[in-house]
N, C-alpha and C positions, 0 to 999 in steps of 0.2 A: 451634613453628615451626622452631627451631634443630635439634631432633632430626630432624624430617622432612628438612631440608636435609642434615644429616650422613648420614642413612640413604640418601638419594638419591645422594649423592656416593660413598659406599662401594659401593652397588649398581652404579652406573655403572662404577666402577673394576673391579669383579669381572667384570662382563659384557663389558667391552671388552678384558680381558686374555686372552680365549680360554678354552678348557676348562681347568679347574683340576686335573683328575684324569688328564690324558693328557700325557705328556711324551715327546718324541722322544729316542731314544738319541743321545748325543753322537757315538758312533762305531759304524758298522755292524759286525756280527759278521763276521769274516773266517774262512774255512775254508781248510785246506791244499789242498783240491780245486781251488779257484779258481786258485791259483798253478800247480798241476800242469797244469791244463787250458791255461793261458796258455803255459806252457813247451812243452807238447806241440804246441800249435798253431803256435808260433813255429818249432819244429824241423821240423815237416812242411812249412810254407811255405818255409823256407830250403832244405830238401832238394829240394823240387819245383823251385824256381828254379834251384838249382845243377845239378841233373840236366838241366834243359832247356838251360842254357848249355853243358854238356859235350856233350850229344848234338848241339847245333847246330855244335859244333866237330868233329864226326865221331867221337866216342867211342861205343862200343857201349852200349846202354841198361843192361845188367847191370853193366858195368864203371863206367859213369857213376854208378850208384846206390852202388856200393861206394866209389868215390872221394869222392863227396859226403858219405857217412856218415863217412869217415875225416877229411875236412876239417872237418866240423862238430865232431867229437870233439876235434880239435886246437884249433880257434878258440874253442870254448865248453866248455872242460874243466870249468868250475865247474858247469855243468848236469849233466854226466855224473857228477860226484862226488856230487851229490844223489841220483841214481838208484841209486847203489851202496849207500846206507844202508838 
């Protein structure tokens, strides 16, 4: 009787703990492509917004694009340094 009770307790503990052979990774795998995609998306959104602001002020679209790119390079130089590697 004691063996049956012990066996039942062990079986219950194993079943209630979930799958024994599958473990989730503690940290997801990160790839450099994710960071690059995020930086490029940020750059594009920032440039689009700044070009829109400049054109609203009366600057020609081509000149606004150049000015926005220059301002981005000045404000976010650390992103441009990563591109040069």
